[in-house]
Kinemage of the C-alpha trace (Angstrom):
@kinemage 1
@onewidth
@group {chain A} dominant
@subgroup {mainchain}
@vectorlist {calphas} color= white
{ca met a 1} P 102.851 177.671 -104.927
{ca lys a 2} L 103.854 178.929 -107.878
{ca ile a 3} L 101.328 181.119 -109.482
{ca thr a 4} L 102.146 180.933 -113.416
{ca glu a 5} L 100.841 184.593 -115.228
{ca cys a 6} L 100.483 185.323 -119.058
{ca glu a 7} L 99.375 188.726 -120.140
{ca ile a 8} L 96.153 188.731 -121.855
{ca ser a 9} L 94.865 191.469 -124.296
{ca arg a 10} L 90.910 191.729 -123.081
{ca phe a 11} L 88.553 189.913 -120.583
{ca glu a 12} L 85.092 189.347 -121.549
{ca val a 13} L 82.009 188.683 -119.537
{ca thr a 14} L 78.780 187.811 -121.143
{ca gly a 15} L 80.544 188.737 -124.289
{ca gln a 16} L 81.017 192.569 -123.667
{ca gln a 17} L 84.677 193.331 -123.526
{ca leu a 18} L 85.359 195.236 -120.287
{ca pro a 19} L 87.485 198.127 -120.508
{ca pro a 20} L 90.922 198.275 -119.162
{ca thr a 21} L 90.974 199.425 -115.042
{ca glu a 22} L 93.246 200.609 -112.816
{ca leu a 23} L 93.778 197.579 -110.622
{ca asn a 24} L 95.080 195.697 -113.771
{ca gln a 25} L 96.976 197.318 -116.773
{ca pro a 26} L 96.853 194.932 -118.261
{ca leu a 27} L 94.695 192.069 -116.584
{ca met a 28} L 96.630 189.346 -115.563
{ca lys a 29} L 95.398 185.618 -115.931
{ca gln a 30} L 96.916 183.023 -113.597
{ca glu a 31} L 96.182 179.551 -113.505
{ca phe a 32} L 95.757 179.689 -109.627
{ca phe a 33} L 94.985 182.618 -107.588
{ca asp a 34} L 95.514 181.608 -104.067
{ca pro a 35} L 92.377 183.505 -101.960
{ca asp a 36} L 94.928 183.567 -98.858
{ca leu a 37} L 96.922 186.154 -101.056
{ca val a 38} L 94.408 188.632 -101.010
{ca asn a 39} L 94.700 191.156 -98.625
{ca asp a 40} L 93.567 194.259 -99.514
{ca arg a 41} L 90.219 195.478 -102.252
{ca asp a 42} L 93.140 195.652 -105.352
{ca ser a 43} L 93.921 192.016 -104.515
{ca phe a 44} L 90.262 191.110 -103.767
{ca met a 45} L 89.370 192.743 -107.096
{ca lys a 46} L 92.055 190.565 -109.401
{ca phe a 47} L 90.980 187.625 -107.340
{ca ala a 48} L 87.358 187.864 -108.722
{ca gln a 49} L 88.367 188.450 -112.021
{ca trp a 50} L 90.450 185.599 -112.056
{ca leu a 51} L 87.389 183.573 -111.209
{ca ile a 52} L 85.664 185.235 -113.802
{ca ala a 53} L 88.218 184.337 -116.278
{ca asp a 54} L 88.711 180.419 -114.798
{ca arg a 55} L 84.774 180.362 -115.149
{ca gln a 56} L 84.950 181.180 -118.851
{ca glu a 57} L 87.767 179.323 -119.160
{ca ala a 58} L 85.866 175.782 -117.682
{ca asp a 59} L 82.616 176.715 -119.539
{ca asp a 60} L 84.634 176.778 -122.919
{ca ala a 61} L 86.386 173.327 -121.749
{ca glu a 62} L 82.539 172.079 -120.660
{ca arg a 63} L 81.131 172.906 -123.684
{ca thr a 64} L 84.071 171.767 -126.033
{ca asp a 65} L 83.748 167.849 -124.642
{ca pro a 66} L 80.776 167.298 -122.456
{ca glu a 67} L 80.791 163.806 -121.564
{ca arg a 68} L 84.171 164.245 -119.832
{ca tyr a 69} L 82.426 166.530 -117.541
{ca lys a 70} L 79.540 165.135 -116.842
{ca trp a 71} L 80.148 163.969 -113.405
{ca gly a 72} L 82.461 167.291 -112.355
{ca gly a 73} L 83.225 170.708 -113.956
{ca ala a 74} L 86.039 171.957 -115.488
{ca arg a 75} L 89.322 173.343 -113.806
{ca gly a 76} L 87.868 172.232 -110.457
{ca trp a 77} L 84.368 173.862 -110.881
{ca gln a 78} L 81.677 171.977 -108.430
{ca asn a 79} L 79.055 174.839 -109.300
{ca ser a 80} L 77.634 176.218 -112.996
{ca ser a 81} L 74.548 178.202 -111.620
{ca ile a 82} L 74.505 181.293 -109.645
{ca ala a 83} L 72.208 179.187 -107.052
{ca ser a 84} L 74.395 176.018 -106.525
{ca phe a 85} L 77.609 178.388 -106.510
{ca leu a 86} L 76.268 180.392 -103.219
{ca glu a 87} L 75.011 177.410 -101.932
{ca gly a 88} L 78.660 176.082 -102.244
{ca ser a 89} L 80.085 179.502 -100.869
{ca ile a 90} L 77.445 179.422 -97.929
{ca ala a 91} L 77.882 175.424 -96.872
{ca gly a 92} L 81.742 176.039 -96.864
{ca ala a 93} L 82.091 178.884 -95.073
{ca asp a 94} L 80.092 177.782 -92.683
{ca ala a 95} L 81.677 174.232 -92.095
{ca gln a 96} L 85.070 176.383 -91.363
{ca arg a 97} L 85.074 177.510 -88.005
{ca asp a 98} L 87.441 179.904 -88.278
{ca trp a 99} L 86.053 181.893 -91.670
{ca ala a 100} L 85.634 185.348 -90.891
{ca val a 101} L 85.657 185.404 -87.096
{ca gly a 102} L 86.665 188.738 -85.014
{ca asp a 103} L 85.468 192.248 -86.442
{ca gly a 104} L 83.841 190.622 -89.452
{ca pro a 105} L 84.987 189.756 -92.615
{ca ser a 106} L 88.703 190.588 -94.381
{ca trp a 107} L 89.022 190.685 -97.747
{ca lys a 108} L 90.501 187.397 -97.464
{ca asp a 109} L 87.734 185.909 -95.816
{ca leu a 110} L 85.636 187.266 -98.885
{ca ala a 111} L 87.575 185.222 -102.035
{ca val a 112} L 87.880 182.397 -99.613
{ca phe a 113} L 83.998 182.954 -99.588
{ca leu a 114} L 83.962 183.221 -103.236
{ca tyr a 115} L 86.657 179.875 -103.945
{ca leu a 116} L 84.407 178.068 -101.810
{ca gly a 117} L 81.640 178.746 -104.323
{ca lys a 118} L 84.078 177.210 -107.123
{ca ile a 119} L 85.328 173.662 -105.146
{ca tyr a 120} L 82.597 173.064 -102.393
{ca glu a 121} L 79.782 170.509 -103.312
């Protein structure tokens, strides 16, 4: 899968600008960040930052056109509250027999868990 990237100058969470990090200088915004590409702490942190930016874009789209997203969230988001997000993560992980098997969850497993919170109903 091809990942489209474009540079962004700032990244906001709850209205506050995050300082640049050594993990992302500059932070990258991607159309899609495949959680299967996560393989270490740095890539997990980038994935989590992408997920925040993706949710913020969905929030903006849903505020702009609430009627369009009445039955499903923008950008594929099925869960907009923290409770429903975690319920989706847990249900999705529980449904996948191959999730986090072995010695414990890997960075990729953690990324998949978070991604399931976005897409799993």
